[in-house]
C-alpha angles and dihedrals in degrees: 000000000000133000131193106257111251095019121139091244114090129192089253092057092047091049091048090053093046096047093051088091094053104107135171121261091223137035087229092062125071132208119202116196123191125166104310096340128093124192123194119202116197119179123218094252110048140130092237119051126216095257091058092042092052091047088053092053092047091050091049090051091049093050090050092046093244128138123224113227100232090191090062096040108103138165129213123184114206118211139166113273093241101034106155102189099035117140116192109233117231118264117266108250111308095334114136114239115221134198091204135021140175116231123175089346094306122112114225123194126203091238094048092243123135100225095113093046093050091046090050092050092047092051090050090051091049091051092050092048090051091051091049089050091052092048092049090051088053091056105269107156116240120253 
């Protein structure tokens, strides 16, 4: 794909136009598209499993002459924190399965807890406090 340098059309706009025809195979599945990222949400009980859904997305990409970035393709399986009879499904192809992921700036954990999010916020606060301390030592007035 090529674009005239300096034109008003960016790669993100072209991708947004191209991905407008990417639709879910089932009404029970959702596809979220943002800029150049696509997220597929497949519930446990559905009429189209994740393997078929992923094959559909790969076929769509191939038809549109796009390449999926396998390094950025991840899978997370959400489950109740105290699920007794839960069996982790096998990974789809060579997709890496995660226990935690960041999507649109929000950290999601496989067990739906907020530990990672709270830890992230606390580390950000500690970094800011350290920077404020350094600035104050350099003579920045309080307040």
